[in-house]
N, C-alpha and C positions, 0 to 999 in steps of 0.2 A: 173864914173856916170855923172859928169855934162858936159862932151863933147858927151854922147849920149842922153841928156835930150831932149824932143820935146812936146812942147806945141802946140795943134792942134784943130781945129774944124771939126768935122765928120759928114756927113749926115747920119742917122739912122732912124729906124721905130719903132713902139710899144710904142710911148709915147703918152698918152692921153692929152687933153688941161685941164688945171689945176692940173697936178702932175710933181714932179721932180722924176727923176729916178737916183739913184745913182748907179753906174756900180759896180757890185761886178767880173765883168770880162770884156774884149772886145776881141773881133775877130778884129785884126787891118789889114788892106789892105796889109801893108807891114811887120810889126813885128810879126804877127799871134797871138797866144794866149797871152794877156797881162792879169797877175795876178793883182788882186787888194785888197789885204790883209787889208787896211786901209779903204776900203769902209763901214764897221761899224762906223769908227769914223767920217766919212763926214756925213753919215745920222743922227748921234746922235746930232752933231753939228747944223744941220739943225732944228732938233728936239727942241734945245735949243735957238733957234732965231739966229744962229751965221753962216751965217746972215739970217735974218727974211725971210721965205718963203712966206710969205703973205697969209696964209691960204690954201697953195697948199698941196695935199698929197704927202707924201714923201714915196719911194717904193724902195726896193734893187732887182735889177735884172741884170742879164748878158745882155751885148748889143754885136750887130753884126754891126761892123763898116764897113763891106763890102757890107750891104745889101742896102746901098745908093749910092753905086758907080756909078750906071747908072743915078743919079739925082731923083730916087723915093723915096727918105727918106723924112717923113713929120716932122722930129724933128732935133735938133743939139745936139750932144754929144761935150762936151767941156771936153778934157782930157789931162795929162800930163802923159808922160813916160819915161822909160829909160832903158838901157841895164845893167842887171847885170855882174859880171866877168864870170859868168858859160853861158853866152848868153841868158839867160831867160830874156824876157820882163817884167816889173813890173811898174804899174802905179795907175792913180786913175781917176776917171771923172764922171760927171753929166751930164744929159740931159733933155731937155723940148722941148716942142712942138715948130715947128719952127714959128707957128704964135704968141707965147706969148714970144714978145721980152724982157720984163722984166724977164721972168723967166731964158731965156738963159744968158741975163746979170747977173743975181743971180749965175747962174752955174760958169761962168766964174770968179765972184768974190771967190765963195768957192772953186772952183781948185786952183786958184792963192793963197789964203790964205795957203791951205795945200801942193801945191807944193813948195812952199817957204819954207817948213820945211824939205824938202828931203834932207838929206845927211847920211854920214855913222855914224854910233852910237855904242859905247861900253854899254852893260848892265849888270849889276851886280846883280846877285840874292843872297839875304842874306840865308843861311843853317844855322841850319839844320830846319827841318819842324817845324810847329807850337808844336805839341805835343811831350812830352819828351818820353823816352824810358818806364817808367812806366805807362804812359797812352795808348801807344800805345800796350804794351802788355796786360794789362787790359781789354781795349776795345775787344782784339782779342780774350782773354779767355772768354768775356761774348757772343761773336759771337759765338763761337764753342758751349757754352753751350745752348744757343738758338736754334742751329742748329740740336743739338743732342736731344734737348729735345721732347717729344711725345708732338703732337699738343693739346693735351686736360691738359696739363702742361705748362702754360706759364711761361717765366722768367721775373721777374721783377727786376729792379735797385733801391737801394735806395737811392734816389738823382740822379743828372745828371752828368755824368763824364764830368770833364773838356778836351775836345776833338773837334777836326775840325767839323765843319758842315757837313763833308762828313762822317764822322766815327760815328756821332749822326744819321744820316739818314741810314746809314748801319746797326744800331741797330734797328731802327723803323721798317725797311723793314723786318727784321729777326723777327719782331711780340713783340720785347722787349718793355715792359712798364715801364713807370718812375713814382715812387712814392715818397712823402715825408712823407708818412703816412704807418707804417705796418699793419694798421688795414686794409687797401685796398687789402692787398696781401691775398688771398686765403688759407685756409689751402692746405696742401699738395703741394703747389708751391714751385718754386725756386726762392730766392732772392739773387741777386748778391750787393756785396759789392763794390763802385766804386774805382778807384784808390786813392783817397786821403781818403778814408776810411769812418768810420762810428762812432758815439759815441758809448760808451759802454753799456748803456741800450739798443739800437737797438741790439747789438749782443746778449744781454741775451734774450730780447724777441724772436728774432728769434730762439734761442735754445730751450727756454721753449716752444715754439710752434712747434718744430720739423719740421720747414722749411727748405728745403733743400736750403744750403748755397754755393755760389760761392764767394769765397773772393777775390779779385783782388787788394787788399790794396799793394800799391807799398811798396816794402821792407824798402826804407828809410822813407817813412810816417810812417809805422808802428814802425819803431825803435824809431821815435821821440814821437810816442804816448807812447810808453813802458816806455821812459825816463820821460816823465811827470809825469806817474803815480807813477815811482818809487823813483822820486825825492821829490813828495809830500807825500809818504807813508813814507819817513824817516824824514818827517816833516819839510822839505825845503817849502818857497815858491818859486814857479816856475815863472822866468820871460820869457815869450813867445816871443820871437823876430819876428813879424810879418812883419814889414816892413810898408811903407805907402799905400799899395795895399790891399785890402781885397780879401783874397783868400779862395777857396772853402774849403780847408783843415785846415783853423784856428780855426772855431768852432768846428770841430771834434777834435783837440787838446787840447781846452779848456774844452771840455766836459770829459777829461780822468781824471781832477781833479779840476772841477769850482770853489771850496772854496779856491783853494792854488794857482791858476794862475793869473798873472798880463801880461797883454801884453804891448809891447814896440814897438812904430812905427817909433821912430827916437832917435838919439843920446841925444837929448836934454832932453828927460823925464827921464835919469838916475837920473837926480837930483831931479825928482819929486817922486821917490818911498818912501822917506822917510816919506811922509805924510800918507803913508799906514801902517805906524808902522812896517816896515820888519826888521827882525834881520839880522844884517850884517853877524853873523856867519852860518845863515840858510838860503842861498841864493842860488838858482841854476839858470841856464841859458839853453834854448832850442832854436834852431833856426828853425822857421816855413819852412818845405819844400815848394818850389814853389816859395821862394824870393831870388832875386839876393844875392849871398854871398857879394858881395861888399857892398850892404846895411846893412847887418847883420855884417860885420867886424867892421864899424864905431861904430854900437851900443855896441857891445862887448868890444871894446876898452874905450868907455865911462863907461860902467858899470864897468869894473874891476878897473878903475882908481877910481871910487867912491866906491866900495867894492872890496876891494883886495881878501877877501875871498872866492869870489863867485866861484861855482863850475859849471861845465857843461859837455856837449858831446865832445866826442873825435872829432876832425875837419875831421876825415875819415867819420863821419857820414853825412856831409853837401851835399847837391845837388846842382851840378852845371848848371843844365839843363836852368834854367832863366838867370845865369850868361853869359853862354856862347851865348845865344839867344841875349842878350841886347848887348854885345860885338861885336857880327856879325852885327848886325843892325848900331851900331855906325860906326863900320870899313866900311861898305857899303856906309853909308850916307855921311862920309867924304872923300871918293875917287869918288864921282859923283856930278853932278851940280842939279840934281833933284831927289828926292825919292818917290816912288810910293807904300804908303802902302795899299795893297788890304785887304778889309774888309768893314762890313757894318757900317752904319753911327752911329748907336748906341752900337757897340761893343767896351767895354772897353779894350779888349785885343788890338785891332787896336789902340784905342786911347793911351795906352802906349807904343806902337811901334812909335806911330808918335812923341810922346816927347821925346823917346829916339834918333830917326832921327833928329830931330829939335836941339837939344842941340848943335851940332855943327855950328847952324846958317845959315845952307843952305835949299834951299827950299823943302818942304814936302807936298804932296797932296795924298788925301785918294781917293782910287776908290772902289766903290761897283760893279760897272760893266766896261767892256773895253770901252764902249761909252761914259764913264764921262771923258776920257781923252780929255782936251781941247788943243786947237791948242795954245793958249796964252801961255799955261805952257812950250811948247817944244822950243819957240824962244831961238836961241842962245844955247841950250842944246845938249852938244856931249857925255854925260855919263849919264846914268839913272841908279837908284837902283830900286829893286823890292823887298818889304817884304812883304810876307804873313800872315794875321791874321789868328785866328781859324774860325772866321766867314766867310772867304773866300772860295766859293765852289772849287774843285778841278779845275773845267772846267776854272777860271777865269785866273789862270796863263797862260795856252798856249795861249787863247784869246786874252791875253795882249800883248804877246810875238810875236804873229802872225800880229796884228795890226800895232805893233812899227816895226816890219819887211816891212811892206807895205810903210814906210816913209824912205826908205834908207837901205843899208846895215847894219845887225846887226850882231855884236860879242856879244855872250852870255857866260857869264862865272858865276860860284859860288863861293861864299866865304863863309867858314865855320869857327868858332872857337870852339874847343872841348878841354875840360878838361879831360884828361885821367889818368888812375892810373899808378903808377909807382911801381915797386916791394918792397916789404915789407921793412921798415927799422924797428931797435929798436926802441921800443915803438909804434909802430903801433897795431892798434885794430885787434886783431884776429877774424876770422871768418866773415870778410866784406861781408855784404849781396851781392847777385846777384838777377837779376830780372829774372822773368821767362822767361825760354826757354836757360839760362846759360849765358844771357847777362848781364857782368860785369858792375855795375853802376860806375859814376864818383866818384873819390876821391881826 
């Protein structure tokens, strides 16, 4: 790449005074078509004042570098380009009117800044996708119900599924309505229960009103709910291990037996339970689905050390989706120079992923849009990790990959951590639940 690098000024047309045009592609007099996938990054940098365009309008547009070959061009295109291994020309450029010397200098500064970042890079994407198997199956079931329902019988979802922005948008486009109040659901309508479930009173009210019910509760979440109810029914105080993060399913689990449930967010709380007057002989534990098993393991150990007679779920009932996702993020972040977390600024899921990625001490940045990627972040960076959060639109990942591919040859790989079930051994829980569609859950 370095041996074919060329930085040059070309005479072009079509740039008005008072504007800067960032080239989305260039027809070069010698190299032919020069692609510029990184053009949105340059335009966004100008929009942030990096460098300051001085009030000039910023426009993205293809440029013809052959139009001014006869000296008829009224603008100057500053561009850098190189030849990829397959012979394609790739580059970046910006143009200003020839009479606006300050703008031409600004284009040269902009191109020099980004051309200085051109190099080969590795890109490592953290897999699996943000939604667990239960969420994917549940949303799919609700979508099918909405598409099969008669137009005059809308489908309502009690609560909002914990799913990616794209999946929520699909539900909305299919006419699904979200509500936190069954009173808002008309008689003869269909109500769907989300993958994290609903409280017992909601189930009872839906049944009493004769509403059509589409229950997409994840089998592992349903198992945890049944365990809470069963342990409370036998007279135990139930310690629900929720971890430090609030999850959508936590209040559903508590609602199964609210008078009998105590929540535990960290191992230190094991010593605080005595102030609630718990009976050491009447204590059970349930791990909330959706929290990393690693977090739960420390709490289980602390609780058992303090209360040796505590009883609880078989470990086959644990959900490993959050554990695997966190492990993949940490693994990716530890293998790269910079990790990009794709997600909205106010997204708690993106915040959790940022914290996981930053635990190893390496650079982490959040991107709500591809244009948020700043040149300063990429200085000296040879390997980049990409982690999608639930709030990231599906189009954002390819946009980021395309933009980075415009800054030099890019090798893209995926890294996934998956905890999978092994054949049953003596003592294993029989009848381990399967997700809709026959997908076996992690064990």
